[in-house]
C-alpha positions in Angstrom: 128.5 84.6 91.0 127.6 82.9 94.3 124.3 81.3 95.4 124.2 83.7 98.4 124.3 86.6 96.0 121.1 85.4 94.4 119.5 85.2 97.8 120.7 88.7 98.6 119.2 90.1 95.4 115.9 88.3 96.1 115.6 89.7 99.6 116.4 93.3 98.5 113.7 93.0 95.8 111.2 91.8 98.4 112.0 94.5 101.0 112.8 97.3 98.6 115.1 98.6 101.4 118.7 97.6 102.2 118.4 97.9 105.9 115.4 95.7 106.2 116.9 93.2 103.7 120.1 93.1 105.7 118.2 92.5 108.9 116.2 89.6 107.4 119.5 88.1 106.0 121.3 88.6 109.3 124.2 90.4 107.8 125.5 94.0 108.1 124.1 96.5 105.6 127.5 97.6 104.4 128.3 93.9 103.6 125.0 93.6 101.7 125.7 96.7 99.6 129.2 95.5 98.9 128.1 92.1 97.7 125.5 93.7 95.4 128.0 96.1 94.0 130.4 93.2 93.4 127.7 91.3 91.6 126.6 94.2 89.4 130.3 94.9 88.5 130.6 91.2 87.5 127.5 91.3 85.4 128.1 94.7 83.9 124.6 95.9 84.6 122.7 97.7 87.4 120.1 95.4 89.1 118.5 98.2 91.2 117.7 101.9 90.9 118.6 103.5 94.2 116.4 106.3 95.5 116.3 108.2 98.8 113.6 106.0 100.4 113.8 102.7 98.5 115.3 100.6 95.8 113.5 99.4 92.6 114.5 96.6 90.2 115.8 97.8 86.8 114.8 95.9 83.6 117.9 93.8 84.0 117.0 93.3 87.6 113.6 92.0 86.7 115.1 89.4 84.3 117.8 88.5 86.9 115.3 87.9 89.8 113.1 85.7 87.6 116.1 83.4 86.7 117.5 83.6 90.2 114.1 82.4 91.7 114.2 79.4 89.3 117.7 78.6 90.5 116.9 79.0 94.2 113.8 76.9 93.8 115.8 74.2 92.1 118.4 74.1 94.8 115.7 74.0 97.6 113.8 71.3 95.8 117.0 69.2 95.3 117.7 69.5 99.0 114.2 68.5 99.9 114.2 65.5 97.5 117.5 64.2 98.8 116.2 64.6 102.4 113.0 62.7 101.5 115.0 60.0 99.7 117.2 59.5 102.7 114.0 59.2 104.7 115.1 61.8 107.2 111.8 62.2 109.0 112.6 65.4 110.6 112.0 68.8 108.9 110.5 72.2 108.9 107.2 73.2 107.2 106.2 76.8 106.6 102.4 77.2 106.3 100.8 80.5 105.3 97.4 81.3 106.5 94.9 84.2 106.6 94.6 85.2 110.3 91.0 84.6 111.1 90.5 81.6 108.8 93.6 80.0 110.2 92.5 80.6 113.7 89.4 78.5 113.1 90.8 75.7 110.9 94.4 75.2 112.0 93.5 74.4 115.7 91.6 71.4 114.3 94.5 70.3 112.0 97.7 71.0 114.0 97.0 68.6 116.9 96.3 65.7 114.5 99.4 66.5 112.4 101.6 67.0 115.5 100.5 63.6 116.9 101.3 61.8 113.6 104.5 63.7 112.8 106.0 65.0 116.1 109.4 65.4 114.4 108.1 68.0 111.9 108.3 71.6 113.0 105.4 73.7 111.6 106.0 77.4 111.3 102.9 79.6 110.7 102.9 82.8 108.7 99.8 85.0 109.1 99.3 87.6 106.4 96.7 89.1 104.1 95.6 87.1 101.0 97.6 89.4 98.7 100.8 89.1 100.7 100.4 85.4 101.2 100.1 84.9 97.4 103.4 86.8 97.0 105.1 84.8 99.7 103.9 81.5 98.3 105.0 82.4 94.7 108.4 83.5 95.9 109.0 80.4 98.2 108.3 82.3 101.4 105.9 79.5 102.4 105.7 75.9 101.4 101.9 75.9 101.2 99.2 78.5 102.1 95.6 78.4 103.1 93.8 80.9 100.8 90.4 81.5 99.2 89.5 81.8 95.6 89.9 83.7 93.4 93.7 83.7 93.3 95.4 86.6 91.5 98.9 85.2 91.0 99.0 82.9 88.0 102.1 81.1 89.2 100.2 79.4 92.0 98.7 75.9 91.8 95.9 75.0 94.2 93.6 72.2 95.3 90.2 72.7 97.0 89.9 72.2 100.7 86.3 73.0 101.4 83.4 75.2 100.3 82.0 77.4 103.1 78.6 79.1 103.0 78.4 82.8 103.3 75.7 84.5 105.4 74.8 88.1 106.1 75.3 89.5 109.6 73.0 92.3 110.7 72.5 94.2 114.0 70.0 92.6 116.4 66.6 94.1 115.6 67.5 95.1 112.1 64.6 95.2 109.6 65.9 92.1 107.8 66.2 90.0 111.0 62.4 89.3 111.0 62.3 87.8 107.5 61.3 84.2 107.3 63.1 83.6 104.0 66.7 84.0 102.7 67.8 87.5 102.0 68.4 88.6 98.5 71.7 90.4 98.0 69.9 93.1 95.9 68.0 94.0 99.1 71.2 95.2 100.7 72.0 97.9 98.1 71.2 100.8 100.4 72.8 99.3 103.5 76.1 100.5 105.1 78.6 97.7 105.0 81.5 96.9 107.4 84.2 95.1 105.4 87.8 93.8 105.5 90.5 96.1 104.3 91.7 95.9 100.7 94.2 93.1 100.0 92.2 90.5 101.9 90.4 87.8 99.8 87.1 88.1 101.5 87.0 91.9 100.8 87.0 91.0 97.1 84.3 88.4 97.6 82.1 91.0 99.3 82.5 93.4 96.5 81.8 90.8 93.8 78.7 89.4 95.5 77.2 92.9 95.5 78.3 93.8 92.0 76.7 90.7 90.7 73.4 92.1 92.1 73.9 95.4 90.4 75.5 97.6 93.1 78.8 98.4 94.8 78.8 98.1 98.6 79.0 101.3 100.6 81.7 100.2 103.0 81.6 102.7 105.9 84.0 100.9 108.3 87.0 98.7 107.5 89.0 96.3 109.7 91.7 93.7 109.1 89.9 91.4 111.6 86.7 89.6 111.0 86.0 89.5 114.8 86.1 93.3 114.9 83.8 93.4 111.9 81.2 91.3 113.7 81.4 93.4 116.8 80.9 96.5 114.8 77.8 94.9 113.1 76.5 93.9 116.5 77.0 97.5 117.7 74.8 98.8 114.8 77.5 100.2 112.6 76.5 98.4 109.4 76.0 94.9 108.0 78.6 92.4 106.7 79.0 89.2 104.8 80.5 86.5 107.1 81.8 83.0 106.3 79.6 80.6 108.3 82.6 78.9 109.9 83.5 82.3 111.6 80.0 83.1 113.0 79.7 83.6 116.7 77.4 81.3 118.7 74.0 82.4 119.6 74.0 84.3 122.9 77.7 85.3 122.7 78.8 88.8 123.7 78.3 91.2 120.8 76.8 88.6 118.5 75.0 90.0 115.4 72.0 88.2 113.8 73.0 85.9 111.0 70.7 85.4 108.1 70.9 83.0 105.1 71.4 84.5 101.6 69.3 83.6 98.6 71.2 81.3 96.3 73.5 80.0 99.1 76.7 81.8 98.0 79.9 80.3 99.3 83.7 80.8 99.2 86.2 78.1 98.3 89.1 77.6 100.6 92.2 76.1 98.9 95.7 74.9 99.6 98.0 76.8 97.3 101.7 76.2 96.4 104.0 77.5 93.6 103.4 75.7 90.3 106.1 73.2 89.6 107.6 73.4 93.1 108.5 70.1 94.6 106.3 69.4 97.7 108.1 67.7 100.4 106.7 64.6 102.1 106.0 66.9 105.1 103.9 69.2 103.0 102.1 66.4 101.3 101.4 64.8 104.7 100.1 68.2 106.0 97.7 68.5 103.0 96.4 65.0 103.6 95.9 65.7 107.3 94.0 68.9 106.5 91.8 67.3 104.0 91.0 64.4 106.3 90.2 66.7 109.2 88.1 69.2 107.3 86.1 66.5 105.5 84.0 66.4 108.7 82.9 70.0 108.2 82.1 69.8 104.4 
């Protein structure tokens, strides 16, 4: 059994497709299939069930991938530790981020980090919350910027900041004239514009409403918070919006933003795989992010 074979099995399990896995691994598909067959023959078990459109892990494959991930993590961590011990101050850091949140936070952090550590290459991976959790748990990112709650129990996290949530309504909406915070229960009969399933703030929207006794009627969905705010401004519904992402007063297609009773908030966190060795570069990035965002807490 070779280390590369473990990496091959992991990539096939992620992609559920030989062609995509081969492309990601930069090898020919016949070579990938041959290596997998060779490994299965050596082990005496099938790791995958092949179907017309995809491949799925067998029970033996599930056990194999769990152990393989542990081995791959250990090898990667050993390399990182040796690199740090040798004080090689060059490196590569993969940071996962939700698209809109990252677009508002990382432009504040990256210039500071780049000035302090110009020799560290930072690679950004933008994905939905659900996909980022999978990538972080499998080692696809070193650290990721996410919001609570996290679904994957294999992730460790530390808080970055708490961000107030407000309600965005179309200009001239009946609630816009209130001189008090809006109660979430008052929104029960309103049409909502929300993020698509799989994004953390979609779950926050649903939970905020359910705690007030109703399920939001989401009439439009988008993967982009900017699009959501434009739809609200155009009169298509209302939406919960993190305060950091609100548009300035007078901006084109800016909805009206109203405070919510009880001051609900979301918690942004920096997540990594439990037990995973964090390189000095990752640790330095976390410190830089905390120092930079402390001004906005």
